[in-house]
C-alpha positions in Angstrom: 37.1 106.3 104.0 40.3 104.5 103.3 40.7 103.4 99.7 44.4 102.5 99.7 47.2 101.4 102.0 50.8 102.2 101.5 53.1 99.9 103.7 56.7 100.0 104.7 58.6 96.6 104.8 61.2 96.5 107.6 59.4 96.2 111.0 56.0 96.5 109.3 55.4 93.5 107.0 58.7 91.8 107.6 61.3 91.4 110.3 64.1 94.0 110.6 66.3 91.1 111.7 65.7 89.3 108.3 66.9 92.4 106.4 69.9 93.1 108.6 71.0 89.6 109.4 70.2 87.8 106.1 69.8 90.2 103.2 72.5 92.8 104.0 75.2 90.2 104.8 74.3 88.3 101.7 74.8 91.4 99.5 78.0 92.3 101.3 79.4 88.8 100.8 78.7 88.8 97.1 79.2 92.5 96.2 82.8 92.2 95.1 82.4 89.1 93.0 79.2 90.4 91.5 80.8 93.7 90.3 83.8 91.8 88.8 81.5 89.3 87.0 79.1 92.0 85.7 81.6 94.8 85.0 80.7 94.7 81.3 77.0 95.2 82.0 75.9 98.8 81.0 73.5 99.0 84.0 76.1 97.9 86.5 78.6 100.4 85.0 76.1 103.2 85.2 75.6 102.4 88.9 79.3 102.4 89.5 79.3 105.8 87.8 76.7 106.9 90.3 78.9 105.8 93.1 81.8 107.7 91.7 79.6 110.8 91.5 78.9 110.5 95.2 82.5 110.1 96.3 83.9 112.5 93.7 86.5 110.5 91.9 87.0 107.5 89.6 87.0 104.1 91.2 88.3 100.7 90.1 86.0 97.7 90.5 87.6 96.7 93.8 87.5 100.3 95.1 83.8 100.6 94.2 83.2 97.4 96.0 84.9 98.7 99.0 82.8 101.9 99.1 79.6 99.8 98.6 80.6 97.4 101.4 81.1 100.4 103.7 77.7 101.8 102.7 76.1 98.5 103.6 77.8 98.6 107.0 76.5 102.1 107.5 73.0 101.2 106.2 73.3 104.1 103.7 70.0 104.8 101.8 71.9 105.4 98.5 70.0 104.5 95.3 73.0 102.8 93.5 73.6 100.7 96.5 70.0 99.7 96.9 69.8 98.8 93.1 72.9 96.7 93.3 71.7 94.9 96.4 68.5 94.1 94.6 70.4 92.6 91.7 72.5 90.5 94.0 69.5 89.3 96.1 67.7 88.3 92.8 70.5 85.8 92.2 70.1 84.5 95.7 66.4 84.1 95.5 66.6 82.4 92.2 69.2 80.0 93.5 67.0 79.2 96.5 69.6 80.6 98.9 67.2 83.4 100.1 63.5 83.3 101.2 61.6 86.5 101.9 60.4 86.8 105.5 56.9 88.1 106.2 55.2 88.1 109.6 52.5 85.4 110.0 49.7 88.0 109.9 51.0 89.9 106.9 49.6 87.6 104.1 46.4 87.1 106.0 45.6 90.8 106.2 47.1 91.8 102.8 44.7 89.2 101.3 41.8 90.4 103.4 42.4 94.1 102.5 42.8 93.2 98.8 39.5 91.3 98.8 37.8 94.3 100.4 38.8 96.3 97.4 41.6 98.3 98.9 44.6 99.2 96.7 47.9 98.1 98.3 51.2 99.7 97.7 54.7 99.4 99.1 57.1 102.2 99.9 60.5 101.2 101.1 64.1 102.4 101.0 65.0 99.2 99.3 64.7 99.2 95.5 61.4 98.3 93.8 63.1 95.1 92.5 64.2 94.2 96.0 60.6 94.7 97.3 59.2 92.5 94.5 61.7 89.8 95.4 60.8 89.7 99.1 57.1 89.4 98.3 57.5 87.3 95.2 59.7 84.7 97.1 58.1 85.1 100.5 57.8 82.2 102.9 54.1 82.6 102.5 54.3 82.3 98.7 54.0 84.9 95.9 52.2 87.9 97.3 52.9 90.2 94.4 49.4 89.9 92.9 48.0 91.6 95.9 49.9 94.9 95.2 49.0 97.7 92.8 52.4 99.3 92.8 55.8 99.9 94.5 57.8 103.0 95.4 61.4 103.4 96.5 63.8 106.3 97.0 63.4 107.3 93.4 60.4 109.3 94.7 62.4 110.8 97.5 63.5 110.1 101.1 61.1 108.4 103.4 61.3 111.2 106.0 60.3 113.9 103.4 56.7 115.0 103.0 57.3 115.7 99.3 57.9 112.0 98.8 54.4 111.1 100.1 52.8 113.9 98.0 54.5 112.4 94.9 53.0 108.9 95.9 49.6 110.4 96.3 49.9 112.1 92.9 50.8 108.8 91.3 48.1 106.7 92.8 45.5 109.4 92.2 43.9 109.6 95.6 43.7 112.4 98.3 45.7 111.8 101.4 42.6 111.4 103.6 41.8 108.2 101.7 45.3 106.7 102.0 46.7 104.9 105.1 50.5 104.7 105.6 51.9 101.9 107.8 55.4 102.1 109.2 57.3 101.4 112.4 59.3 104.7 112.1 57.8 107.9 113.7 59.6 110.3 111.4 58.3 108.5 108.3 54.8 108.7 109.8 55.2 112.4 110.5 56.2 113.1 106.9 53.2 111.1 105.6 50.8 112.9 107.8 52.3 116.3 106.7 51.4 115.2 103.2 47.8 114.6 104.3 47.9 110.8 104.7 46.3 108.8 107.5 48.9 106.9 109.6 49.4 104.0 111.9 52.6 102.9 113.6 53.4 99.2 113.9 55.0 98.3 117.2 56.1 94.7 116.6 59.2 94.6 118.8 61.2 96.6 121.3 63.3 98.2 118.6 60.4 100.5 117.5 60.2 103.8 119.3 56.6 104.7 120.0 55.4 107.8 118.2 52.5 108.9 120.3 51.2 111.3 117.7 50.0 108.4 115.6 47.6 105.5 116.2 49.6 102.3 117.1 49.1 98.6 116.4 51.1 95.5 117.6 50.2 93.7 114.3 47.9 94.1 111.3 44.9 92.7 113.3 44.9 96.0 115.3 45.1 98.3 112.3 41.9 100.3 112.0 40.6 100.8 108.5 
């Protein structure tokens, strides 16, 4: 019996196009000015230090911005980049320049599952703050009260079985009682290796069907 659902964001609850055509460009456009304005912030400096640790040498603010802009273009899943993106998006949401996209069926079924007593969690490569911003400022209103917790790459990569074992340990349920939703076959493979139940969302032509997993065109077809 399923007691908890862990959901991906891109291609699952929200449009991939929104992330790649709205959020990523917004972060890229504001990255350089944000780093210059926040250079004295200890957290921002610590994140720049993390970038330097990856590239292997010291960077000026503009050089760090250049590296981060390149990482955005490459869609790198680097934790310092994801954290900085989340900080930049926060300013955009607060200014009303961004609104979090969710599919029409997303709030309906999140609310339904929540009312049924299921625990709901998010696991995305975007930072926890970025996840909370999307759902807190969604075009369907504030959906954050529906979730019991959020996970990002701090627990590990999304294609690694150990990441899902860590999530299971933190939510305190066996894998057989947890359903993972994603559009990416390799993520579903890793979750199943950790013992989770799985379902692939095929919402558009971008998703590559992973026939080893149950499939659904939207949340109405997800079997609980």
